C-alpha atoms as a printed R data frame, in Angstrom:
    type eleno elety resid chain resno       x      y      z
1   ATOM     1    CA   UNK     A     1 -16.927 49.017 61.635
2   ATOM     2    CA   UNK     A     2 -20.046 48.454 59.980
3   ATOM     3    CA   UNK     A     3 -22.546 45.777 60.097
4   ATOM     4    CA   UNK     A     4 -23.291 45.678 56.760
5   ATOM     5    CA   UNK     A     5 -21.455 44.029 54.074
6   ATOM     6    CA   UNK     A     6 -19.463 46.548 51.595
7   ATOM     7    CA   UNK     A     7 -21.712 45.602 48.522
8   ATOM     8    CA   UNK     A     8 -24.563 43.343 48.742
9   ATOM     9    CA   UNK     A     9 -26.829 42.258 45.326
10  ATOM    10    CA   UNK     A    10 -30.301 41.258 46.238
11  ATOM    11    CA   UNK     A    11 -31.990 39.538 43.422
12  ATOM    12    CA   UNK     A    12 -30.862 41.573 40.335
13  ATOM    13    CA   UNK     A    13 -31.882 40.915 37.496
14  ATOM    14    CA   UNK     A    14 -30.862 42.709 34.002
15  ATOM    15    CA   UNK     A    15 -31.957 41.889 30.095
16  ATOM    16    CA   UNK     A    16 -31.631 43.022 26.901
17  ATOM    17    CA   UNK     A    17 -34.345 42.791 24.883
18  ATOM    18    CA   UNK     A    18 -34.928 38.864 24.948
19  ATOM    19    CA   UNK     A    19 -31.191 38.116 26.284
20  ATOM    20    CA   UNK     A    20 -31.323 37.445 30.079
21  ATOM    21    CA   UNK     A    21 -27.830 38.840 31.073
22  ATOM    22    CA   UNK     A    22 -28.212 38.591 35.311
23  ATOM    23    CA   UNK     A    23 -31.113 36.552 36.660
24  ATOM    24    CA   UNK     A    24 -31.841 37.011 40.358
25  ATOM    25    CA   UNK     A    25 -28.433 37.412 40.869
26  ATOM    26    CA   UNK     A    26 -27.603 37.571 45.366
27  ATOM    27    CA   UNK     A    27 -24.177 37.743 46.879
28  ATOM    28    CA   UNK     A    28 -22.225 40.041 48.619
29  ATOM    29    CA   UNK     A    29 -18.692 41.412 49.697
30  ATOM    30    CA   UNK     A    30 -17.599 42.201 53.162
31  ATOM    31    CA   UNK     A    31 -15.351 44.866 54.317
32  ATOM    32    CA   UNK     A    32 -11.953 44.296 53.652
33  ATOM    33    CA   UNK     A    33 -12.708 41.198 51.585
34  ATOM    34    CA   UNK     A    34 -11.290 40.323 48.272
35  ATOM    35    CA   UNK     A    35 -14.215 38.743 46.410
36  ATOM    36    CA   UNK     A    36 -13.734 37.317 43.030
37  ATOM    37    CA   UNK     A    37 -16.621 36.482 40.296
38  ATOM    38    CA   UNK     A    38 -15.415 33.722 37.661
39  ATOM    39    CA   UNK     A    39 -17.286 32.603 34.511
40  ATOM    40    CA   UNK     A    40 -16.501 32.650 30.605
41  ATOM    41    CA   UNK     A    41 -17.118 35.739 28.292
42  ATOM    42    CA   UNK     A    42 -20.581 36.313 27.951
43  ATOM    43    CA   UNK     A    43 -21.738 35.071 31.191
44  ATOM    44    CA   UNK     A    44 -22.790 38.622 32.591
45  ATOM    45    CA   UNK     A    45 -19.407 39.476 34.498
46  ATOM    46    CA   UNK     A    46 -19.066 43.146 33.085
47  ATOM    47    CA   UNK     A    47 -22.921 43.433 32.764
48  ATOM    48    CA   UNK     A    48 -23.227 43.038 36.761
49  ATOM    49    CA   UNK     A    49 -19.681 45.424 37.592
50  ATOM    50    CA   UNK     A    50 -21.709 48.203 35.450
51  ATOM    51    CA   UNK     A    51 -24.667 47.847 37.217
52  ATOM    52    CA   UNK     A    52 -23.252 48.114 40.551
53  ATOM    53    CA   UNK     A    53 -21.063 51.313 39.498
54  ATOM    54    CA   UNK     A    54 -24.247 52.621 38.589
55  ATOM    55    CA   UNK     A    55 -23.464 53.179 35.130
56  ATOM    56    CA   UNK     A    56 -26.708 50.619 34.077
57  ATOM    57    CA   UNK     A    57 -30.315 50.189 35.419
58  ATOM    58    CA   UNK     A    58 -30.995 46.428 36.870
59  ATOM    59    CA   UNK     A    59 -34.396 45.776 35.926
60  ATOM    60    CA   UNK     A    60 -35.161 43.439 38.635
61  ATOM    61    CA   UNK     A    61 -33.268 43.714 42.535
62  ATOM    62    CA   UNK     A    62 -31.616 45.802 44.737
63  ATOM    63    CA   UNK     A    63 -28.068 46.828 45.068
64  ATOM    64    CA   UNK     A    64 -26.531 48.478 48.362
65  ATOM    65    CA   UNK     A    65 -23.140 49.839 49.520
66  ATOM    66    CA   UNK     A    66 -22.667 49.950 53.345
67  ATOM    67    CA   UNK     A    67 -25.912 49.055 53.270
68  ATOM    68    CA   UNK     A    68 -27.374 52.073 51.248
69  ATOM    69    CA   UNK     A    69 -29.381 51.380 48.183
70  ATOM    70    CA   UNK     A    70 -27.578 52.619 45.465
71  ATOM    71    CA   UNK     A    71 -30.591 51.418 43.050
72  ATOM    72    CA   UNK     A    72 -33.221 54.131 41.692
73  ATOM    73    CA   UNK     A    73 -30.423 57.168 43.648
74  ATOM    74    CA   UNK     A    74 -30.546 60.504 42.564
75  ATOM    75    CA   UNK     A    75 -27.552 61.059 40.776
76  ATOM    76    CA   UNK     A    76 -25.673 63.828 43.235
77  ATOM    77    CA   UNK     A    77 -26.141 61.033 45.918
78  ATOM    78    CA   UNK     A    78 -24.528 58.180 43.519
79  ATOM    79    CA   UNK     A    79 -21.983 60.517 42.830
80  ATOM    80    CA   UNK     A    80 -21.258 60.512 46.798
81  ATOM    81    CA   UNK     A    81 -21.303 56.769 46.559
82  ATOM    82    CA   UNK     A    82 -19.333 56.922 43.830
83  ATOM    83    CA   UNK     A    83 -16.196 58.617 45.305
84  ATOM    84    CA   UNK     A    84 -16.059 55.062 47.713
85  ATOM    85    CA   UNK     A    85 -14.846 53.273 44.221
86  ATOM    86    CA   UNK     A    86 -11.832 53.229 42.504
87  ATOM    87    CA   UNK     A    87 -11.594 50.964 38.993
88  ATOM    88    CA   UNK     A    88  -9.078 49.138 37.333
89  ATOM    89    CA   UNK     A    89  -9.775 48.708 33.903
90  ATOM    90    CA   UNK     A    90  -9.333 46.114 31.208
91  ATOM    91    CA   UNK     A    91  -6.782 48.012 29.025
92  ATOM    92    CA   UNK     A    92  -5.691 50.194 31.714
93  ATOM    93    CA   UNK     A    93  -7.647 53.054 30.041
94  ATOM    94    CA   UNK     A    94  -5.126 55.655 30.517
95  ATOM    95    CA   UNK     A    95  -4.870 58.999 29.004
96  ATOM    96    CA   UNK     A    96  -2.029 58.775 26.097
97  ATOM    97    CA   UNK     A    97  -1.975 63.154 25.930
98  ATOM    98    CA   UNK     A    98  -1.611 62.986 29.311
99  ATOM    99    CA   UNK     A    99   2.027 62.329 31.438
100 ATOM   100    CA   UNK     A   100   1.578 59.685 33.644
101 ATOM   101    CA   UNK     A   101   2.068 61.831 36.682
102 ATOM   102    CA   UNK     A   102  -1.184 63.564 35.748
103 ATOM   103    CA   UNK     A   103  -3.068 60.045 34.579
104 ATOM   104    CA   UNK     A   104  -2.196 58.998 38.437
105 ATOM   105    CA   UNK     A   105  -3.577 62.312 39.752
106 ATOM   106    CA   UNK     A   106  -6.509 62.848 37.594
107 ATOM   107    CA   UNK     A   107  -8.978 61.715 39.804
108 ATOM   108    CA   UNK     A   108  -7.862 63.357 42.558
109 ATOM   109    CA   UNK     A   109  -8.284 66.788 40.150
110 ATOM   110    CA   UNK     A   110 -10.725 66.110 38.364
111 ATOM   111    CA   UNK     A   111  -8.782 66.856 35.253
112 ATOM   112    CA   UNK     A   112  -8.216 70.527 36.881
113 ATOM   113    CA   UNK     A   113  -4.727 72.141 37.214
114 ATOM   114    CA   UNK     A   114  -3.366 72.392 40.928
115 ATOM   115    CA   UNK     A   115  -0.009 72.715 42.252
116 ATOM   116    CA   UNK     A   116   1.537 70.609 40.607
117 ATOM   117    CA   UNK     A   117   4.605 69.856 43.313
118 ATOM   118    CA   UNK     A   118   1.736 68.410 45.276
119 ATOM   119    CA   UNK     A   119   0.527 66.140 42.480
120 ATOM   120    CA   UNK     A   120   3.442 64.828 41.127
121 ATOM   121    CA   UNK     A   121   4.495 64.180 44.955
122 ATOM   122    CA   UNK     A   122   1.327 62.419 45.202
123 ATOM   123    CA   UNK     A   123   1.596 60.869 41.877
124 ATOM   124    CA   UNK     A   124   5.322 59.543 43.020
125 ATOM   125    CA   UNK     A   125   4.073 57.888 46.206
126 ATOM   126    CA   UNK     A   126   1.442 55.875 44.639
127 ATOM   127    CA   UNK     A   127   4.160 54.675 41.557
128 ATOM   128    CA   UNK     A   128   6.470 53.583 44.577
129 ATOM   129    CA   UNK     A   129   3.359 51.582 46.263
130 ATOM   130    CA   UNK     A   130   3.224 49.488 42.773
131 ATOM   131    CA   UNK     A   131   7.264 49.278 42.542
132 ATOM   132    CA   UNK     A   132   7.784 52.041 39.988
133 ATOM   133    CA   UNK     A   133   9.960 55.522 40.338
134 ATOM   134    CA   UNK     A   134  10.292 59.077 39.638
135 ATOM   135    CA   UNK     A   135  11.649 58.242 35.962
136 ATOM   136    CA   UNK     A   136   8.659 57.046 34.793
137 ATOM   137    CA   UNK     A   137   6.716 60.458 35.621
138 ATOM   138    CA   UNK     A   138   6.874 62.423 32.913
139 ATOM   139    CA   UNK     A   139   6.629 59.593 30.243
140 ATOM   140    CA   UNK     A   140   3.818 58.988 28.546
141 ATOM   141    CA   UNK     A   141   1.534 55.655 28.628
142 ATOM   142    CA   UNK     A   142   2.775 55.148 24.774
143 ATOM   143    CA   UNK     A   143   6.538 54.956 26.177
144 ATOM   144    CA   UNK     A   144   5.760 52.117 28.605
145 ATOM   145    CA   UNK     A   145   5.089 48.274 28.799
146 ATOM   146    CA   UNK     A   146   2.155 46.651 28.902
147 ATOM   147    CA   UNK     A   147   2.752 45.436 32.517
148 ATOM   148    CA   UNK     A   148   3.927 49.188 33.297
149 ATOM   149    CA   UNK     A   149   0.931 50.727 31.887
150 ATOM   150    CA   UNK     A   150  -1.230 48.056 33.931
151 ATOM   151    CA   UNK     A   151   0.727 49.315 37.149
152 ATOM   152    CA   UNK     A   152   0.331 53.009 36.299
153 ATOM   153    CA   UNK     A   153  -3.196 52.052 36.170
154 ATOM   154    CA   UNK     A   154  -3.144 50.372 39.629
155 ATOM   155    CA   UNK     A   155  -1.271 53.603 41.319
156 ATOM   156    CA   UNK     A   156  -3.936 55.731 39.413
157 ATOM   157    CA   UNK     A   157  -6.870 53.411 40.963
158 ATOM   158    CA   UNK     A   158  -5.397 53.872 44.690
159 ATOM   159    CA   UNK     A   159  -4.441 57.578 44.882
160 ATOM   160    CA   UNK     A   160  -8.243 58.789 45.984
161 ATOM   161    CA   UNK     A   161  -7.573 55.724 48.531
162 ATOM   162    CA   UNK     A   162 -11.212 54.410 47.331
163 ATOM   163    CA   UNK     A   163 -12.934 52.018 50.032
164 ATOM   164    CA   UNK     A   164 -13.772 49.667 46.887
165 ATOM   165    CA   UNK     A   165 -11.478 48.722 44.041
166 ATOM   166    CA   UNK     A   166 -13.113 46.646 41.167
167 ATOM   167    CA   UNK     A   167 -10.509 44.967 38.752
168 ATOM   168    CA   UNK     A   168 -12.022 44.175 35.455
169 ATOM   169    CA   UNK     A   169  -9.643 41.293 34.026
170 ATOM   170    CA   UNK     A   170  -6.622 42.983 35.769
171 ATOM   171    CA   UNK     A   171  -4.012 40.493 34.218
172 ATOM   172    CA   UNK     A   172  -5.304 40.193 30.427
173 ATOM   173    CA   UNK     A   173  -3.092 40.952 27.844
174 ATOM   174    CA   UNK     A   174   0.037 40.367 30.471
175 ATOM   175    CA   UNK     A   175   2.729 37.384 30.286
176 ATOM   176    CA   UNK     A   176   3.034 34.764 33.646
177 ATOM   177    CA   UNK     A   177   5.408 37.194 35.144
178 ATOM   178    CA   UNK     A   178   3.878 40.065 34.830
179 ATOM   179    CA   UNK     A   179   0.677 38.570 36.363
180 ATOM   180    CA   UNK     A   180   2.137 37.737 38.776
181 ATOM   181    CA   UNK     A   181   3.566 41.492 39.808
182 ATOM   182    CA   UNK     A   182   0.062 42.308 39.332
183 ATOM   183    CA   UNK     A   183  -1.670 39.894 41.583
184 ATOM   184    CA   UNK     A   184   0.924 40.199 44.505
185 ATOM   185    CA   UNK     A   185   0.524 44.080 44.053
186 ATOM   186    CA   UNK     A   186  -3.731 43.348 44.331
187 ATOM   187    CA   UNK     A   187  -3.309 41.504 47.473
188 ATOM   188    CA   UNK     A   188  -0.621 43.982 49.455
189 ATOM   189    CA   UNK     A   189  -2.865 46.792 48.166
190 ATOM   190    CA   UNK     A   190  -6.418 44.875 49.688
191 ATOM   191    CA   UNK     A   191  -4.234 44.215 52.846
192 ATOM   192    CA   UNK     A   192  -1.861 47.137 53.633
193 ATOM   193    CA   UNK     A   193  -4.779 49.644 52.712
194 ATOM   194    CA   UNK     A   194  -7.730 47.735 53.626
195 ATOM   195    CA   UNK     A   195  -9.463 48.077 50.807
196 ATOM   196    CA   UNK     A   196 -12.252 45.925 49.891
197 ATOM   197    CA   UNK     A   197 -11.714 43.963 46.315
198 ATOM   198    CA   UNK     A   198 -14.341 42.606 43.663
199 ATOM   199    CA   UNK     A   199 -12.302 41.420 40.753
200 ATOM   200    CA   UNK     A   200 -13.950 39.927 37.602
201 ATOM   201    CA   UNK     A   201 -11.466 37.446 35.599
202 ATOM   202    CA   UNK     A   202 -11.406 34.103 33.881
203 ATOM   203    CA   UNK     A   203  -7.729 33.862 35.068
204 ATOM   204    CA   UNK     A   204  -7.615 30.848 37.675
205 ATOM   205    CA   UNK     A   205  -3.770 31.697 38.679
206 ATOM   206    CA   UNK     A   206  -4.931 35.074 39.681
207 ATOM   207    CA   UNK     A   207  -8.197 33.842 41.182
208 ATOM   208    CA   UNK     A   208  -6.183 31.463 43.286
209 ATOM   209    CA   UNK     A   209  -3.603 34.039 44.453
210 ATOM   210    CA   UNK     A   210  -5.894 37.150 45.354
211 ATOM   211    CA   UNK     A   211  -9.201 35.990 46.132
212 ATOM   212    CA   UNK     A   212 -10.593 35.181 49.794
213 ATOM   213    CA   UNK     A   213 -14.081 33.975 48.399
214 ATOM   214    CA   UNK     A   214 -15.078 33.264 44.767
215 ATOM   215    CA   UNK     A   215 -18.723 33.134 42.945
216 ATOM   216    CA   UNK     A   216 -19.179 31.492 39.824
217 ATOM   217    CA   UNK     A   217 -21.645 33.161 37.600
218 ATOM   218    CA   UNK     A   218 -23.316 30.828 34.830
219 ATOM   219    CA   UNK     A   219 -25.864 31.407 32.175
220 ATOM   220    CA   UNK     A   220 -26.405 34.542 34.152
221 ATOM   221    CA   UNK     A   221 -26.529 33.343 38.005
222 ATOM   222    CA   UNK     A   222 -24.747 32.714 40.552
223 ATOM   223    CA   UNK     A   223 -24.562 28.691 40.675
224 ATOM   224    CA   UNK     A   224 -21.459 28.624 43.312
225 ATOM   225    CA   UNK     A   225 -19.515 30.345 45.788
226 ATOM   226    CA   UNK     A   226 -17.206 29.876 48.494
227 ATOM   227    CA   UNK     A   227 -13.849 30.413 49.890
228 ATOM   228    CA   UNK     A   228 -11.443 30.048 47.472
229 ATOM   229    CA   UNK     A   229  -9.660 26.970 49.599
230 ATOM   230    CA   UNK     A   230 -12.900 25.421 48.356
231 ATOM   231    CA   UNK     A   231 -12.718 26.242 44.712
232 ATOM   232    CA   UNK     A   232 -10.800 23.090 43.354
233 ATOM   233    CA   UNK     A   233 -13.454 20.529 45.558
234 ATOM   234    CA   UNK     A   234 -16.586 22.503 44.650
235 ATOM   235    CA   UNK     A   235 -18.856 19.566 43.953
236 ATOM   236    CA   UNK     A   236 -20.288 21.632 40.890
237 ATOM   237    CA   UNK     A   237 -19.491 20.334 37.185
238 ATOM   238    CA   UNK     A   238 -19.886 23.561 35.695
239 ATOM   239    CA   UNK     A   239 -17.203 25.078 38.379
240 ATOM   240    CA   UNK     A   240 -15.120 22.092 37.941
241 ATOM   241    CA   UNK     A   241 -14.445 22.251 34.295
242 ATOM   242    CA   UNK     A   242 -14.085 25.957 34.216
243 ATOM   243    CA   UNK     A   243 -11.507 25.635 36.653
244 ATOM   244    CA   UNK     A   244  -9.734 22.733 34.923
245 ATOM   245    CA   UNK     A   245  -9.997 24.141 31.557
246 ATOM   246    CA   UNK     A   246 -11.253 21.388 29.916
247 ATOM   247    CA   UNK     A   247 -13.316 21.140 27.159
248 ATOM   248    CA   UNK     A   248 -15.226 18.284 27.650
249 ATOM   249    CA   UNK     A   249 -18.328 19.374 30.282
250 ATOM   250    CA   UNK     A   250 -21.706 20.996 30.592
251 ATOM   251    CA   UNK     A   251 -20.262 24.051 29.425
252 ATOM   252    CA   UNK     A   252 -19.897 24.385 25.943
């Protein structure tokens, strides 16, 4: 077992011109932990995720994965670290032109053709983990409901057995029942596969179901973090307003 956090940010800052999106952000995620970052639209959650994924360079600070600094890393090394990552995108981001089984195994084949029978078996195994079956293997994403598309996207994210999964607003656009299905799947997958999860969301129902710990990003800074059990009595007026969804308060 590593002595290092799975992910660690130390004093990370990122600006676009005069817009300071991230200001001195520091936090860590332990192996096997489910950590959620909450905050309003435009608070910097997605930019932070892109910095961790290496899709954006930070202006200041350091990011570590398994104790290894990834800020300023060479491209080849970054690809090696990125192989530890899985990602569930906000819109699912499935390939419309490919059948479901090819969507799920895309990362395993890098888009190259491998033995179809092996890949179909792998796709089915991962579909079954998210509560779907062989009847969807040959369908196109457009033939599935939004909730089923999200489950297929989840199957694709776990197919390479990543050590870390990033969830970007995993329940956006889903009704309450399908939202609950996805939340339960996330909890089960993190537990069963021993995956470390980092989620960004503003869906408070999801936060309380899937998280071990929560941090709130406001105006580019982490203003509170703690166990999910303390979220509703954080003692921070911004967190209280956000969690309770109140119009009145310091967040305009």
